[in-house]
Each structure stands twice: as C-alpha cells, then as structure tokens.
C-alpha positions, 0 to 999 in steps of 0.5 A, spaced: 487 209 591 490 202 591 490 202 599 483 205 599 481 199 595 485 194 599 481 196 605 474 196 602 476 189 600 478 188 607 472 191 611 467 187 606 471 180 608 471 182 615 463 183 615 462 176 611 467 173 616 463 176 622 456 173 619 459 166 618 462 166 625 455 169 628 452 163 625 457 158 627 456 161 634 449 159 634 451 152 632 457 150 637 461 154 642 468 156 639 475 154 641 479 160 644 485 161 641 491 165 640 494 167 633 501 168 631 504 170 625 511 168 624 512 167 616 519 169 614 525 164 614 526 157 618 531 161 622 526 166 623 522 161 627 527 159 631 529 166 633 521 166 635 522 160 640 522 165 646 516 168 644 512 162 642 514 159 649 512 165 653 505 166 649 504 158 651 506 159 658 501 165 658 495 162 655 495 154 657 488 153 656 488 156 649 489 153 642 495 156 639 495 157 631 502 159 627 501 162 620 508 160 617 511 161 610 511 154 606 510 147 607 518 146 610 516 151 615 509 147 617 513 141 618 518 144 623 513 147 627 510 140 628 514 138 634 514 145 637 512 144 644 508 151 644 504 151 638 498 146 637 497 147 629 501 151 623 498 153 617 501 155 611 500 163 610 497 166 604 502 169 599 501 175 594 505 172 589 503 165 589 496 164 592 489 166 589 484 170 592 480 164 593 486 160 597 486 167 602 478 166 603 479 159 604 484 160 610 480 166 613 474 161 613 478 156 616 481 160 621 474 163 623 472 157 626 477 159 632 475 164 637 482 168 637 482 173 643 489 175 641 494 175 635 502 176 635 505 178 628 512 177 630 516 179 624 516 185 620 510 186 615 515 186 609 509 190 605 505 184 605 498 187 607 493 182 606 497 177 610 498 182 616 491 184 615 488 177 617 487 178 624 483 185 623 479 181 618 478 176 623 475 181 628 481 180 633 480 185 638 488 185 641 492 185 635 500 186 637 505 186 631 511 190 628 510 196 624 514 201 620 512 208 621 514 209 613 508 204 612 501 208 615 497 203 611 498 198 616 496 201 622 489 198 622 493 191 622 495 192 629 491 195 635 498 196 639 504 196 634 511 196 636 515 201 632 521 197 628 528 200 630 534 197 626 538 196 632 534 191 635 536 184 634 531 179 631 529 175 637 529 182 641 524 185 636 519 179 637 519 179 644 518 186 645 511 184 641 510 179 646 512 184 652 507 189 649 501 185 651 504 184 658 506 178 658 513 176 662 519 173 658 522 168 663 527 165 658 530 169 652 534 162 649 532 160 643 530 152 641 530 147 636 526 140 637 528 133 635 527 126 638 531 120 639 528 117 633 531 123 629 538 121 631 537 113 630 534 115 623 540 120 622 545 114 624 542 110 618 544 115 613 551 117 616 557 113 620 560 119 624 567 118 626 568 117 634 575 119 633 575 125 629 572 132 630 566 133 626 565 139 622 559 141 618 560 146 612 553 149 610 555 153 603 548 155 601 543 160 603 536 163 601 540 170 599 546 170 594 549 176 597 549 172 604 553 166 601 561 166 601 564 163 595 565 156 595 572 156 593 574 160 600 570 154 604 574 149 600 581 153 602 579 153 610 577 146 610 584 144 607 587 148 612 583 145 618 585 138 615 592 139 615 591 141 623 586 136 625 583 129 624 577 132 621 570 129 618 567 134 614 559 133 613 556 138 607 549 140 608 544 144 604 538 143 600 536 140 594 538 145 589 545 147 592 548 141 589 552 145 584 555 148 590 557 141 593 560 139 586 564 145 586 567 145 593 569 137 592 573 140 586 576 145 590 577 141 596 582 136 597 579 132 603 580 125 605 574 124 609 568 128 607 560 126 606 555 130 602 548 130 605 545 135 601 538 134 600 538 128 604 536 130 611 530 132 614 530 138 618 530 134 625 535 130 622 539 136 621 538 138 628 540 132 631 547 132 626 548 139 629 548 136 636 553 131 634 558 136 631 564 139 634 564 145 629 559 148 624 561 153 619 556 157 615 553 163 612 548 167 615 542 162 614 538 157 618 543 153 620 547 158 623 540 159 628 540 152 629 547 152 631 546 157 636 540 154 639 543 148 640 549 152 643 554 148 638 561 151 636 559 155 630 563 160 625 558 165 622 560 168 616 556 175 615 555 179 609 550 185 608 545 183 614 548 186 621 550 181 626 547 185 631 540 184 628 540 177 626 543 174 632 544 180 637 549 182 641 549 177 647 556 174 648 556 167 647 563 163 647 561 158 642 559 163 637 564 167 632 562 172 627 566 174 621 565 180 617 568 184 612 570 191 611 564 196 611 566 198 603 564 195 596 568 192 591 567 195 584 560 193 582 562 191 575 567 186 577 562 183 582 559 177 580 553 177 585 551 184 583 551 183 575 547 177 576 542 180 581 541 186 578 537 184 572 532 180 577 531 185 583 533 192 581 530 195 588 533 190 592 540 190 590 540 198 590 538 198 597 544 194 599 550 196 594 548 204 594 548 204 602 554 207 605 553 201 610 554 196 605 558 190 607 560 185 602 560 178 603 566 178 598 570 182 603 571 176 608 578 173 608 579 166 608 584 167 614 579 170 618 575 164 618 580 160 619 583 163 625 576 163 628 575 156 627 582 154 630 580 158 636 574 154 637 577 148 635 583 149 640 578 150 646 575 143 645 581 139 644 
C-alpha cells in the first residue's frame, strides 16, 4: 500500500512538472542536459570519475548536472572538469517535501535527454524516482531484483551483482547506454593555488618521509583502533626518518587526542578539520605513504597513485577498489570470523542505534571484523612500500 501511494504521488508530480515544462517551452528553448545521480560518500564520487569522463566525452554540447549528497560533495564537484553543475539531492530523512518539489522545479528548466544513476538506490525511492518524474526518456541505473518497486525508475536497469567493483558497476551503467569507456582510471582535482594554501598551513620536511595517517571514517565498523595506528607509527619512526601528518574531519578530534596520547612521535602535525578537500588532495600528492581505513582518503590516494596501506573491515576490497593489481596499493584485512559480540565495543555501541545494519554484518558467515587486523600485518605492508621508495 505504501509503494502504491508513493507511485500515485510520483505520477501526480510528473503530470504537474510536465505541464510546467510545456509552459516554459512556449517562452524559451530549454537547454539540453544529462542528469547524473551519484549521491553516496565522497569516495564514491571519486569512484565515479571514469563514468563522468565518459559521459562528458559523449555529450560535449549538453549541460551535465550531478545530484550529490551534501554541501561538501557539491564543493568537491566544483572543480570536476566533466560536470557543469552539482546540486544537493533530496534526503528523505532531512528534507521536507517542499524542498523535494523545489528541486524538481529547478531541474525541470533543463531538457534532460538521459539520466544515469551511478550508485545503488539504497532504498531511497523518492530520489531515484526523480528522472521518472522529470519525464526523462532514457533512464539508466543500478537496480536490485529484490526491490521491484524501483523498476519504474529506470528504462534500462543494470542488475547489481556483489562481485563487481564500485567503479565497474558505475561504468556498466554508462556502457548500457552504448557509451564507450576509453579510460577506467579514477581522478582527483586540485590546482597550484591549493598547494600554495597548503604550504601556508604546514611546513613539509624535505629530508623526511611524509606519512599521512587517517584515523576516521563514516562507519565505525570500518575504523581500525587508534591504539593500533599508534603502535604502527611508533615502529615506523624507529626505522625511518618520518614526518607524520594526521587528517580527518572536525568531529574526529577525540581520535586525534587518543592517538597523540598513545604514540610517542617526535614529528607529528595535526591537520584534523583544517584542510579543504582540495588541500587534502594536494597533501596526499606530496606524501610518501598513506595509512587509512576503507574511506574517502583511500580512494583519493588510489586516484593520485600514491603509496597506500588500506585497512579493511566488513566491506570486501573487491567491491570497494576492484581486483586490479596496483604496485602502490597494499590491502590488509582480518580473518573471516567474528569475535565474541558481547566483548566487541563497536557491536555493543552500535546495536542500540542501528539494529538491522549491525545484524546484517555481524550475523553473516562472511563477517570480517576490523579488530581482527593485527598491527604486525599493517606494519609489514608499510615497510614493503617504504623500502620500494628509499
């Protein structure tokens, strides 16, 4: 009944937008455009860069609009050479229905000839239905067979399969439209002014190896213990002349403080919450090694082809980064087993906040716990990459 009501609502909106579009067509000619939906995390936008590039090459004379998740995502897309405009998409948990309708009216000013949903719908019916409501004829996107209510969102869906990588899945949507893929490499964008502004915030030591440590992430189940990072950093300092730089977002200062207490480093700089996204790109480009969880800076480092040790928990590396052999990338993951849930701080903290999510991971026989990654594993991979550059 809920889905029936939703689709009755969508059909009514589609009719209203259609009438408004007809009135506007009498007044002026609409711009031809392409609509892209890439509304997940910052790292996902980087994973989608080969798709952006391929769509741009196909539609050189069209305005390309990308719907994103939040203002930081919109800021990132400002310098993307393949997108003309980024708009923060409707969120069912945060925005009113009036915001949703206003977005539709803004988008209806453009004559979209095709749309590409490059990420899975994640149950967000209203935002996935935007191309349908706008009357876009060719709607390409990712669809799960377990969610039949999303079928109207796409004129030609690509069925999701778990053994594909995030980037490959995105590119399959583009290929389903008959668009050739000439380059599958991901990208980050920054300019010389970003390097200059970075230099005003930090003095990079030219006679030391620059090691970036990113402690945080959006999902606590993907975050390795801070004490383990400190242990690895201490051992690296004993072996190499290093300058450590800590990065993160504003609300991760507690992790930084714990790291500072646990580590005994002679040269460490805290840049948590102090960098723009483009300054972070510039910093990574100047580094010798990045150590991070499965989060945005991992994708940034891969795109910039910098030495990186990526620590994985429940997300399969084959989905996040694919199976391509990259000499600058080392992946560390624990055993396929779960510790006693009652002794797991992450589980006990998470269980009351998101019961379904925690059970979908911790009750699975494929569960890989981030706490099963040993410091020795990470240290050995760091040394292997450091030895290659010294």
